C-alpha positions as CSV (number, residue, x, y, z in Angstrom):
1,M,-25.2,63.6,-59.2
2,E,-23.4,62.4,-62.4
3,T,-24.6,59.5,-64.4
4,Q,-23.8,56.2,-62.9
5,I,-20.5,54.6,-63.9
6,D,-19.3,51.0,-63.5
7,V,-16.2,51.6,-61.4
8,V,-14.5,54.5,-59.7
9,V,-10.8,54.0,-59.0
10,V,-9.4,56.3,-56.4
11,G,-5.7,56.9,-56.9
12,A,-3.8,57.5,-60.2
13,G,-0.5,55.9,-59.2
14,P,0.7,52.8,-61.1
15,V,-1.7,50.5,-59.3
16,G,-4.7,52.7,-59.9
17,L,-3.9,53.2,-63.5
18,L,-3.3,49.6,-64.3
19,T,-6.5,48.7,-62.5
20,A,-8.4,51.1,-64.7
21,I,-6.7,49.8,-67.8
22,E,-7.6,46.2,-66.9
23,L,-11.2,47.1,-66.3
24,T,-11.5,49.1,-69.5
25,L,-10.1,46.2,-71.6
26,G,-12.8,44.2,-70.0
27,G,-15.5,46.5,-71.3
28,V,-16.1,48.4,-68.1
29,R,-16.7,52.2,-67.8
30,V,-14.1,53.6,-65.4
31,L,-13.5,57.0,-63.7
32,V,-10.2,57.6,-61.9
33,L,-10.0,60.2,-59.2
34,E,-6.7,61.5,-57.9
35,R,-6.1,63.8,-54.9
36,L,-2.9,65.3,-56.3
37,A,-3.2,68.0,-58.9
38,G,0.0,66.9,-60.7
39,V,2.3,63.8,-60.9
40,N,4.6,63.4,-57.9
41,M,8.1,63.4,-59.3
42,I,9.9,62.5,-56.0
43,M,12.1,59.5,-56.6
44,K,10.4,56.3,-55.3
45,A,11.0,52.8,-56.6
46,M,14.2,52.4,-58.6
47,S,13.1,49.2,-60.2
48,V,10.1,46.9,-60.7
49,G,10.0,43.1,-60.1
50,P,9.4,40.6,-62.9
51,L,5.7,40.1,-62.2
52,G,5.1,43.8,-62.3
53,S,7.0,44.4,-65.5
54,E,5.3,41.4,-67.1
55,A,1.9,42.8,-66.2
56,L,2.8,45.9,-68.1
57,T,4.3,43.9,-71.0
58,R,1.0,42.0,-71.4
59,R,-0.7,45.4,-71.9
60,G,1.6,46.8,-74.6
61,M,4.3,48.5,-72.7
62,A,7.3,46.4,-73.6
63,A,9.0,49.0,-75.7
64,A,8.4,51.7,-73.1
65,I,10.0,49.5,-70.4
66,A,13.0,48.9,-72.6
67,A,13.5,52.6,-73.3
68,A,13.1,53.6,-69.7
69,E,15.5,50.9,-68.6
70,A,18.1,52.1,-71.2
71,S,17.8,55.5,-69.7
72,T,18.5,54.1,-66.2
73,F,21.5,52.2,-67.5
74,A,22.8,55.4,-69.0
75,A,22.5,57.1,-65.7
76,M,24.3,54.2,-64.1
77,D,27.1,54.5,-66.6
78,E,27.5,58.2,-65.7
79,F,27.6,57.2,-62.1
80,T,30.4,54.7,-63.0
81,K,32.4,57.5,-64.6
82,Q,32.1,59.7,-61.5
83,T,32.9,57.0,-59.0
84,G,34.8,54.2,-60.8
85,A,32.3,51.7,-59.5
86,E,31.6,48.9,-62.0
87,L,27.9,48.5,-61.8
88,R,27.1,46.8,-65.2
89,S,29.3,43.8,-64.6
90,R,27.8,43.2,-61.2
91,A,24.2,43.6,-62.6
92,S,25.0,40.9,-65.2
93,K,25.8,38.4,-62.4
94,Y,23.4,39.3,-59.7
95,S,19.7,40.1,-59.7
96,G,18.8,41.5,-56.3
97,H,19.5,41.4,-52.6
98,F,18.1,40.1,-49.4
99,G,18.6,42.3,-46.4
100,G,21.4,44.2,-48.2
101,L,23.2,40.9,-49.1
102,S,23.5,41.4,-52.8
103,L,24.1,37.7,-53.4
104,I,21.1,36.5,-55.4
105,R,22.8,35.0,-58.4
106,K,21.3,34.8,-61.9
107,D,22.9,31.4,-62.6
108,A,21.2,29.8,-59.6
109,Q,17.7,30.8,-60.8
110,K,15.3,28.6,-62.8
111,E,14.2,31.5,-65.0
112,P,17.0,34.0,-65.0
113,E,15.4,35.9,-67.9
114,R,12.5,36.8,-65.6
115,R,14.4,39.6,-63.8
116,P,13.7,42.9,-62.1
117,R,13.7,45.8,-64.6
118,L,15.6,48.9,-63.7
119,V,12.7,51.3,-64.5
120,R,11.9,54.1,-62.1
121,Q,8.4,54.5,-60.7
122,H,7.7,57.9,-62.3
123,D,8.6,56.3,-65.7
124,I,6.1,53.5,-65.1
125,E,3.4,56.1,-64.1
126,A,4.1,57.9,-67.4
127,M,3.8,54.8,-69.6
128,L,0.6,53.8,-67.8
129,A,-0.8,57.3,-68.2
130,D,-0.1,57.2,-71.9
131,R,-1.9,53.8,-72.2
132,A,-4.8,55.1,-70.2
133,R,-5.2,58.1,-72.5
134,A,-5.0,55.8,-75.6
135,L,-7.9,53.8,-74.1
136,G,-10.0,56.9,-73.4
137,I,-9.9,56.5,-69.6
138,E,-10.9,59.7,-67.8
139,V,-8.5,60.7,-65.0
140,R,-9.6,63.7,-62.9
141,R,-6.8,65.2,-60.8
142,G,-7.2,67.5,-57.8
143,C,-10.2,65.5,-56.6
144,E,-10.3,64.6,-52.9
145,V,-12.9,62.0,-51.8
146,T,-14.9,63.3,-48.9
147,G,-17.2,60.4,-48.3
148,F,-19.2,57.5,-49.7
149,V,-22.2,55.3,-48.9
150,Q,-22.5,51.7,-49.8
151,Q,-25.9,50.7,-51.2
152,A,-27.2,47.2,-52.0
153,D,-26.4,47.8,-55.7
154,G,-23.4,50.1,-55.6
155,V,-21.6,53.1,-54.0
156,D,-22.6,56.8,-53.9
157,L,-19.4,58.8,-53.8
158,E,-18.6,62.5,-53.1
159,W,-15.5,64.6,-53.6
160,I,-14.2,68.1,-53.7
161,S,-12.0,69.7,-56.3
162,P,-11.0,73.2,-57.5
163,A,-14.0,73.0,-59.8
164,G,-16.3,72.4,-56.9
165,E,-18.1,69.5,-55.3
166,G,-18.7,66.2,-57.2
167,R,-21.0,63.2,-56.7
168,I,-21.4,60.0,-58.6
169,S,-22.9,56.6,-58.3
170,C,-20.9,53.5,-59.2
171,A,-21.3,49.8,-59.1
172,Y,-17.9,49.3,-57.4
173,L,-15.3,51.5,-55.7
174,V,-11.6,50.5,-55.8
175,G,-9.2,52.1,-53.4
176,C,-5.7,52.4,-54.8
177,D,-4.9,55.5,-52.7
178,G,-1.8,54.4,-50.9
179,G,-0.7,53.4,-47.5
180,R,-2.7,56.1,-45.7
181,S,-5.8,55.1,-47.8
182,L,-8.9,57.2,-47.0
183,I,-11.0,54.6,-48.8
184,R,-9.7,51.8,-46.5
185,K,-10.4,53.9,-43.4
186,M,-13.9,55.1,-44.5
187,A,-14.9,51.5,-45.4
188,G,-13.8,50.1,-42.1
189,F,-11.2,47.6,-43.1
190,D,-9.1,46.2,-40.3
191,F,-5.4,46.9,-40.8
192,P,-3.4,45.1,-38.2
193,G,0.3,44.8,-38.1
194,T,3.5,46.0,-36.4
195,A,4.4,49.6,-35.3
196,P,7.3,51.5,-36.9
197,T,10.7,51.2,-35.3
198,S,13.0,52.9,-37.8
199,T,13.1,55.5,-40.6
200,F,14.1,55.1,-44.2
201,Y,15.2,58.0,-46.4
202,Q,15.6,58.3,-50.1
203,V,17.0,61.5,-51.5
204,V,18.5,63.0,-54.6
205,A,21.2,65.4,-53.4
206,E,24.5,67.1,-54.3
207,I,27.2,65.9,-51.9
208,D,30.5,67.6,-51.6
209,H,32.7,64.4,-51.3
210,P,30.6,61.5,-52.6
211,D,33.9,59.4,-52.8
212,R,33.8,59.2,-49.0
213,L,30.5,57.3,-49.3
214,L,32.1,54.4,-51.1
215,P,32.2,51.4,-51.6
216,I,29.0,51.1,-53.6
217,G,26.6,48.8,-51.9
218,W,24.7,48.3,-48.7
219,N,27.0,49.7,-46.0
220,R,26.0,48.6,-42.5
221,T,27.4,50.7,-39.7
222,S,26.8,51.0,-35.9
223,G,24.2,53.7,-36.7
224,G,22.3,52.2,-39.6
225,V,22.6,51.4,-43.2
226,F,23.4,53.6,-46.2
227,T,24.1,53.3,-49.9
228,Y,25.1,55.8,-52.5
229,G,24.0,55.3,-56.1
230,P,23.5,53.5,-58.5
231,V,22.7,56.8,-60.3
232,P,24.2,60.2,-59.6
233,G,23.0,61.9,-56.4
234,R,20.8,59.1,-55.2
235,L,21.2,58.3,-51.5
236,F,19.4,55.7,-49.4
237,M,19.6,55.6,-45.6
238,L,18.1,53.4,-42.9
239,D,18.1,55.0,-39.5
240,F,17.6,52.7,-36.5
241,S,17.2,55.4,-33.9
242,G,13.4,55.2,-34.2
243,P,10.5,56.4,-36.3
244,P,10.1,60.1,-37.3
245,E,8.1,62.4,-35.1
246,D,6.2,63.6,-38.2
247,R,6.6,61.4,-41.2
248,Q,4.7,64.0,-43.4
249,A,7.0,66.8,-42.6
250,P,9.2,67.8,-45.6
251,V,12.6,66.2,-45.7
252,T,15.1,69.1,-45.3
253,L,18.7,69.5,-46.4
254,E,19.8,69.9,-42.7
255,E,18.0,66.6,-41.7
256,T,19.5,64.7,-44.6
257,E,23.0,65.9,-43.8
258,A,22.7,65.1,-40.1
259,V,21.4,61.6,-40.6
260,L,24.0,60.9,-43.3
261,R,27.0,62.0,-41.2
262,R,25.7,60.1,-38.2
263,I,25.1,56.8,-40.1
264,S,28.0,56.9,-42.4
265,G,30.6,58.5,-40.1
266,A,31.9,60.3,-43.2
267,E,32.9,64.0,-43.2
268,V,30.5,65.1,-46.0
269,R,28.2,68.0,-46.6
270,V,24.9,68.1,-48.5
271,K,25.2,71.1,-50.8
272,A,21.8,70.9,-52.4
273,L,18.7,68.7,-52.0
274,E,16.7,68.0,-55.2
275,S,14.1,65.8,-53.6
276,G,13.6,63.7,-50.4
277,S,11.1,61.2,-49.0
278,R,10.9,59.1,-45.9
279,W,9.3,55.8,-44.9
280,T,9.1,53.6,-41.9
281,D,9.1,49.8,-41.3
282,N,5.5,50.0,-40.3
283,T,4.1,46.6,-41.6
284,R,0.3,46.1,-42.0
285,L,-2.1,44.0,-44.0
286,V,-5.9,44.3,-44.3
287,D,-8.0,41.4,-43.1
288,T,-9.8,41.2,-46.5
289,Y,-9.3,42.9,-49.8
290,R,-13.1,43.4,-50.2
291,R,-15.9,44.7,-48.1
292,G,-19.2,44.7,-50.1
293,K,-18.8,46.9,-53.1
294,V,-15.4,48.4,-52.0
295,L,-12.1,46.8,-52.9
296,L,-8.5,47.7,-52.2
297,A,-5.3,47.2,-54.2
298,G,-1.6,48.1,-53.7
299,D,-0.4,50.0,-50.7
300,A,-4.0,50.6,-49.6
301,A,-4.2,46.9,-48.7
302,H,-0.6,46.3,-47.5
303,V,2.3,48.4,-46.3
304,H,5.9,47.3,-45.4
305,S,9.4,48.5,-45.5
306,P,10.8,49.2,-49.0
307,F,13.6,46.6,-48.7
308,G,13.9,44.5,-51.9
309,G,11.8,46.9,-53.9
310,Q,8.8,44.5,-53.7
311,G,5.9,46.9,-53.1
312,L,5.5,48.3,-56.7
313,S,5.4,44.8,-58.3
314,L,3.1,43.5,-55.6
315,G,0.6,46.2,-56.2
316,L,0.7,45.8,-60.0
317,A,0.0,42.1,-59.6
318,D,-2.9,43.0,-57.4
319,A,-4.3,45.1,-60.2
320,A,-3.7,42.4,-62.8
321,N,-5.6,39.8,-60.6
322,L,-8.5,42.1,-59.8
323,G,-9.2,43.9,-63.0
324,W,-10.4,41.1,-65.3
325,K,-12.4,39.4,-62.5
326,L,-14.3,42.6,-61.6
327,A,-14.9,43.3,-65.2
328,S,-16.4,39.8,-65.8
329,V,-18.7,40.3,-62.8
330,I,-19.9,43.8,-64.0
331,R,-20.5,42.4,-67.5
332,G,-22.9,39.9,-65.8
333,E,-21.0,36.9,-67.0
334,M,-19.6,35.7,-63.7
335,P,-21.1,35.7,-60.2
336,E,-20.0,38.2,-57.6
337,S,-18.5,35.2,-55.6
338,L,-15.6,35.3,-58.1
339,L,-14.3,38.4,-56.3
340,D,-13.7,36.2,-53.2
341,S,-10.8,34.7,-55.1
342,Y,-9.1,38.1,-55.2
343,T,-8.5,38.1,-51.4
344,A,-7.9,34.3,-51.4
345,E,-5.1,34.6,-54.0
346,R,-3.5,37.9,-53.3
347,R,-3.5,38.2,-49.5
348,P,-1.2,35.2,-48.9
349,V,1.3,36.7,-51.4
350,A,1.3,40.0,-49.5
351,Q,1.6,38.2,-46.2
352,A,4.8,36.5,-47.4
353,V,6.2,39.8,-48.6
354,L,5.5,41.4,-45.2
355,A,7.3,38.5,-43.5
356,N,10.4,38.7,-45.6
357,T,10.7,42.5,-45.2
358,L,10.5,42.0,-41.4
359,A,13.3,39.4,-41.7
360,Q,15.4,41.7,-43.7
361,I,15.1,44.5,-41.1
362,A,16.2,42.0,-38.5
363,L,19.4,41.1,-40.5
364,L,20.3,44.8,-40.9
365,R,20.1,45.9,-37.3
366,P,23.5,47.0,-36.0
367,D,23.6,44.7,-32.9
368,P,26.0,41.8,-32.7
369,Q,23.2,39.2,-32.7
370,S,21.8,40.4,-36.0
371,G,25.3,40.5,-37.5
372,A,25.9,36.9,-36.5
373,M,22.6,35.8,-38.1
374,R,23.5,37.9,-41.2
375,D,26.8,36.0,-41.6
376,I,25.0,32.7,-41.4
377,V,22.4,33.7,-44.0
378,A,25.2,34.9,-46.3
379,N,26.9,31.5,-46.0
380,F,23.6,29.7,-46.7
381,M,23.1,31.7,-49.9
382,Q,26.3,30.1,-51.3
383,F,24.1,26.9,-51.9
384,D,22.2,27.0,-55.2
385,D,19.0,25.7,-53.7
386,V,18.9,28.4,-50.9
387,N,19.9,31.1,-53.4
388,R,17.1,30.0,-55.7
389,L,14.6,29.9,-52.9
390,I,15.4,33.4,-51.7
391,G,15.7,34.7,-55.3
392,E,12.2,33.4,-56.2
393,M,10.8,34.8,-52.9
394,M,12.2,38.3,-53.6
395,S,11.2,38.3,-57.3
396,G,7.7,37.0,-56.6
397,L,8.3,34.0,-59.0
398,S,7.5,31.6,-56.2
399,T,3.9,32.9,-56.3
400,R,1.4,30.0,-56.8
401,Y,-2.3,30.5,-56.3
402,D,-4.1,27.6,-54.7
403,L,-6.5,26.4,-57.4
404,G,-7.1,23.0,-55.8
405,S,-4.6,21.2,-58.1
406,E,-1.3,19.5,-57.2
407,L,-0.2,19.4,-60.8
408,D,3.1,21.2,-61.4
409,G,2.6,24.7,-62.8
410,I,-1.1,25.1,-62.0
411,G,-1.7,28.4,-60.2
412,R,1.7,29.8,-61.2
413,L,2.1,33.0,-63.2
414,I,3.7,32.1,-66.5
415,G,6.3,34.2,-68.2
416,D,6.4,35.2,-71.8
417,Q,7.3,32.5,-74.4
418,P,7.4,32.1,-78.2
419,I,4.3,30.8,-79.9
420,S,5.0,28.5,-82.9
421,R,2.9,26.8,-85.6
422,G,2.5,29.7,-88.1
423,D,3.0,32.5,-85.6
424,A,6.8,33.0,-86.0
425,G,8.0,36.0,-84.0
426,V,4.8,36.2,-81.9
427,S,4.9,35.5,-78.2
428,L,2.3,34.5,-75.6
429,Y,2.2,38.1,-74.2
430,D,1.6,39.4,-77.7
431,A,-1.6,37.3,-77.7
432,M,-2.7,38.8,-74.4
433,Q,-2.6,42.6,-75.2
434,D,-6.4,43.0,-75.2
435,G,-6.9,41.4,-71.8
436,M,-8.4,38.1,-72.9
437,G,-7.5,34.7,-71.6
438,V,-5.4,32.4,-73.8
439,L,-5.7,28.7,-74.5
440,L,-2.4,27.2,-75.9
441,D,-3.8,24.1,-77.7
442,A,-1.5,21.2,-78.5
443,S,-4.4,18.7,-78.8
444,T,-5.1,16.7,-81.9
445,G,-7.6,18.4,-84.1
446,G,-7.9,21.3,-81.8
447,K,-10.1,19.5,-79.3
448,A,-9.3,21.9,-76.5
449,S,-10.0,24.9,-78.7
450,N,-13.4,23.5,-79.7
451,L,-14.3,23.1,-76.1
452,A,-13.3,26.6,-75.1
453,A,-14.8,28.4,-78.2
454,A,-18.1,26.7,-77.5
455,A,-18.1,28.0,-74.0
456,T,-17.0,31.7,-74.1
457,Q,-15.8,34.6,-76.3
458,R,-13.3,35.7,-73.7
459,I,-10.5,33.2,-74.6
460,R,-8.1,33.4,-77.6
461,C,-7.3,29.9,-78.8
462,V,-3.8,29.5,-80.2
463,A,-2.5,26.2,-81.8
464,V,1.0,25.2,-80.6
465,D,3.3,22.5,-81.8
466,T,4.2,21.0,-78.4
467,G,2.4,20.5,-75.2
468,P,1.2,20.7,-72.6
469,S,-2.0,22.5,-73.6
470,M,-2.6,25.3,-71.1
471,L,-5.5,27.6,-70.2
472,I,-4.1,30.9,-69.1
473,R,-6.1,33.6,-67.3
474,P,-5.7,37.3,-68.3
475,D,-3.4,37.8,-65.3
476,A,-1.0,35.0,-66.7
477,C,-2.1,32.5,-64.1
478,V,-2.1,28.9,-65.5
479,A,-5.6,27.7,-64.7
480,W,-5.4,24.3,-66.4
481,A,-2.8,22.1,-68.2
482,G,-3.4,18.9,-70.1
483,D,-0.9,16.3,-71.4
484,E,-1.3,15.0,-74.9
485,D,-5.0,14.8,-75.7
486,S,-6.3,14.7,-72.2
487,M,-9.1,17.2,-71.6
488,D,-9.5,16.2,-67.9
489,G,-10.4,19.3,-65.8
490,L,-10.7,21.7,-68.8
491,K,-14.5,22.1,-68.5
492,E,-14.2,22.7,-64.8
493,A,-11.5,25.3,-65.3
494,L,-13.5,27.1,-68.0
495,R,-16.6,27.1,-65.8
496,R,-14.7,28.4,-62.8
497,W,-13.1,31.4,-64.5
498,F,-14.7,32.1,-67.9
499,I,-18.1,30.6,-68.6
500,P,-21.0,33.2,-68.4
501,A,-23.3,32.6,-65.5
502,P,-26.8,31.3,-66.4
503,A,-29.4,34.0,-67.0
């Protein structure tokens, strides 16, 4: 058996890699095991929500996100040339959809600058892999876990790979291995939910008459839903005839063409298929995110239909919430009970996402009753308050962890903002690159900073010109805020999240 390591993360997708990065920044030794020998280049998510992109920005990937988004916009411009569809102008006005109703207006949102980023999932995996390499994180590919045993002080794990069998002992095991998670199954997590009723397809294909698939947008027909674009060759279809007989079977050209012709009613042929994948509306959520020394994040903990593109951002926010907490426990600074807050904070967020994806499927069904409800929802979305509510729900910006305070802003995930007083050009997220918490101190004489500095080394104190003062956790959650020179509640917040446990 190999020398013990602090944490083994199973899964080298975006959630697994970000979890490993968060842990490493917290001073933890991490090994990542991935079943696949190479990166899966099949098109998955076309964008990432604001909370997901912000988690990456806080860890040094802002430039990579901007470059990847520019590449996506270039592909959209090429699509515009081919089809005549004006995508840029619409993207400047709207920031998402609900059940295919692309009516979420930027001008109705409180924080329109916190928007989804048009960055494809494989680009996110690439930038995370680069960051992981820079931090010296070991990622072993082609390693399939065959079993593990929980002990009182950790987990003994076994796997097989082309190099042979492997075994290691770790303090904690984190399963980031997707919706069919082997770690979840082996650890005995309950995974209740709803059975699949429909099939989703996303393919990249060459179609002989793509003009027959216009207009651009969510086209609801008697057979299902389809949309072509917003980049050349990309086709999304929702088939309400039922779940697939074998979801794991390769998506073929013939299947794609048959489903497309039936749903769209268009006389089109699929000339070539570059890639294809299918999902269902199977909707499930684990009863808890932790069983002993085993934790779950991302799709291993929750699965739902892909509508609204919420899954990737949801998983990245899981990683951001878990990583710093687990690292502080492993360092011996915080009690293991801190990990209970991971389930308490993240499970309700996933529960809300599952609920809205089920609602979106209901609005998209081809029956007259669903169509009538769809029209009512579209009318409701003309009201700014309703539009804002749905926009914040779909973006995740409505997330607020219950930290036991009714004060406005406590428990919310804060966006980036400039930091003044001698730090011209520096932002809050610039101060969070190394995974530490931040105290924005507007108090006279730096009273808040003196209190925090005396308590822990894991907080960066930054003087600011205007209040309120705020204590911000490494996952951007506002843990405390104080008006003027009031320090009420700061000691309690420091003790709850940062102060090392007594020896």
